[in-house]
C-alpha positions as CSV (number, residue, x, y, z in Angstrom):
1,M,-11.5,9.6,11.4
2,R,-12.4,6.0,10.6
3,A,-16.1,7.0,10.1
4,R,-14.9,9.7,7.6
5,F,-12.8,7.3,5.8
6,R,-15.7,4.8,5.5
7,A,-17.9,7.7,4.1
8,L,-15.3,8.6,1.5
9,Y,-14.4,5.0,0.5
10,N,-16.8,4.6,-2.4
11,V,-16.6,8.1,-3.7
12,T,-12.9,8.5,-4.1
13,S,-10.6,7.1,-6.7
14,I,-7.3,7.8,-5.0
15,P,-5.4,4.8,-3.6
16,R,-4.7,6.2,-0.2
17,L,-6.6,8.6,2.0
18,H,-4.7,10.7,4.5
19,G,-6.2,12.4,7.5
20,V,-5.1,14.5,10.5
21,S,-7.0,14.6,13.8
22,V,-6.2,17.7,16.0
23,M,-6.8,18.1,19.7
24,G,-5.4,21.3,21.0
25,Q,-1.9,21.6,19.6
26,R,-1.5,17.9,19.3
27,L,-1.8,16.0,16.0
28,A,-2.6,12.4,15.1
29,F,-2.0,11.2,11.6
30,Y,-4.2,8.5,9.8
31,C,-4.0,6.8,6.5
32,M,-6.4,4.3,4.8
33,D,-5.2,2.0,2.0
34,K,-8.1,1.8,-0.4
35,A,-7.1,-1.6,-1.8
36,T,-7.3,-3.3,1.6
37,G,-9.5,-0.9,3.6
38,H,-7.0,-0.9,6.4
39,V,-6.6,2.2,8.5
40,N,-3.3,3.1,10.2
41,P,-2.8,3.4,13.1
42,N,-4.7,0.3,14.1
43,Y,-8.0,0.5,16.0
44,V,-7.8,0.5,19.8
45,T,-10.8,-1.0,21.7
46,L,-12.3,1.7,23.9
47,S,-12.6,1.2,27.6
48,T,-16.1,0.7,29.1
49,D,-14.9,2.9,32.0
50,Y,-15.0,6.5,30.7
51,M,-12.2,7.5,33.1
52,I,-9.6,5.2,31.4
53,D,-8.0,6.4,28.2
54,T,-6.9,3.4,26.2
55,L,-5.4,5.3,23.3
56,P,-1.6,5.1,23.2
57,A,-0.1,8.5,24.2
58,E,2.4,8.3,21.3
59,R,-0.5,8.6,18.8
60,W,-0.7,12.3,19.9
61,D,3.1,12.9,20.0
62,T,3.2,15.5,17.3
63,D,3.0,19.0,18.6
64,I,2.0,21.6,16.0
65,T,4.1,24.3,17.7
66,M,7.3,22.4,17.2
67,E,9.7,22.9,14.3
68,E,10.2,19.2,13.8
69,V,6.7,18.8,12.5
70,S,7.6,20.5,9.3
71,E,10.6,18.2,8.8
72,V,8.9,14.9,9.8
73,H,5.7,15.4,7.9
74,G,6.8,16.8,4.6
75,G,6.7,20.5,5.3
76,Y,3.1,20.8,6.3
77,Q,2.6,23.7,8.7
């Protein structure tokens, strides 16, 4: 997602870019502030051991099959 934001940075005029990453039925939401170039959620340094997942589990806490997704994220389904 960060690479996509970097690719779009100079070709978009909107102040904030939003993105959704999907893995199975789990969603992770991202946003880049064009003024600062900062991307939320913050970057997590990857482990050099491929067996260790360093990404926080709560980053993927939105389940596309749950009704609450619609309420929490503005009605997107």
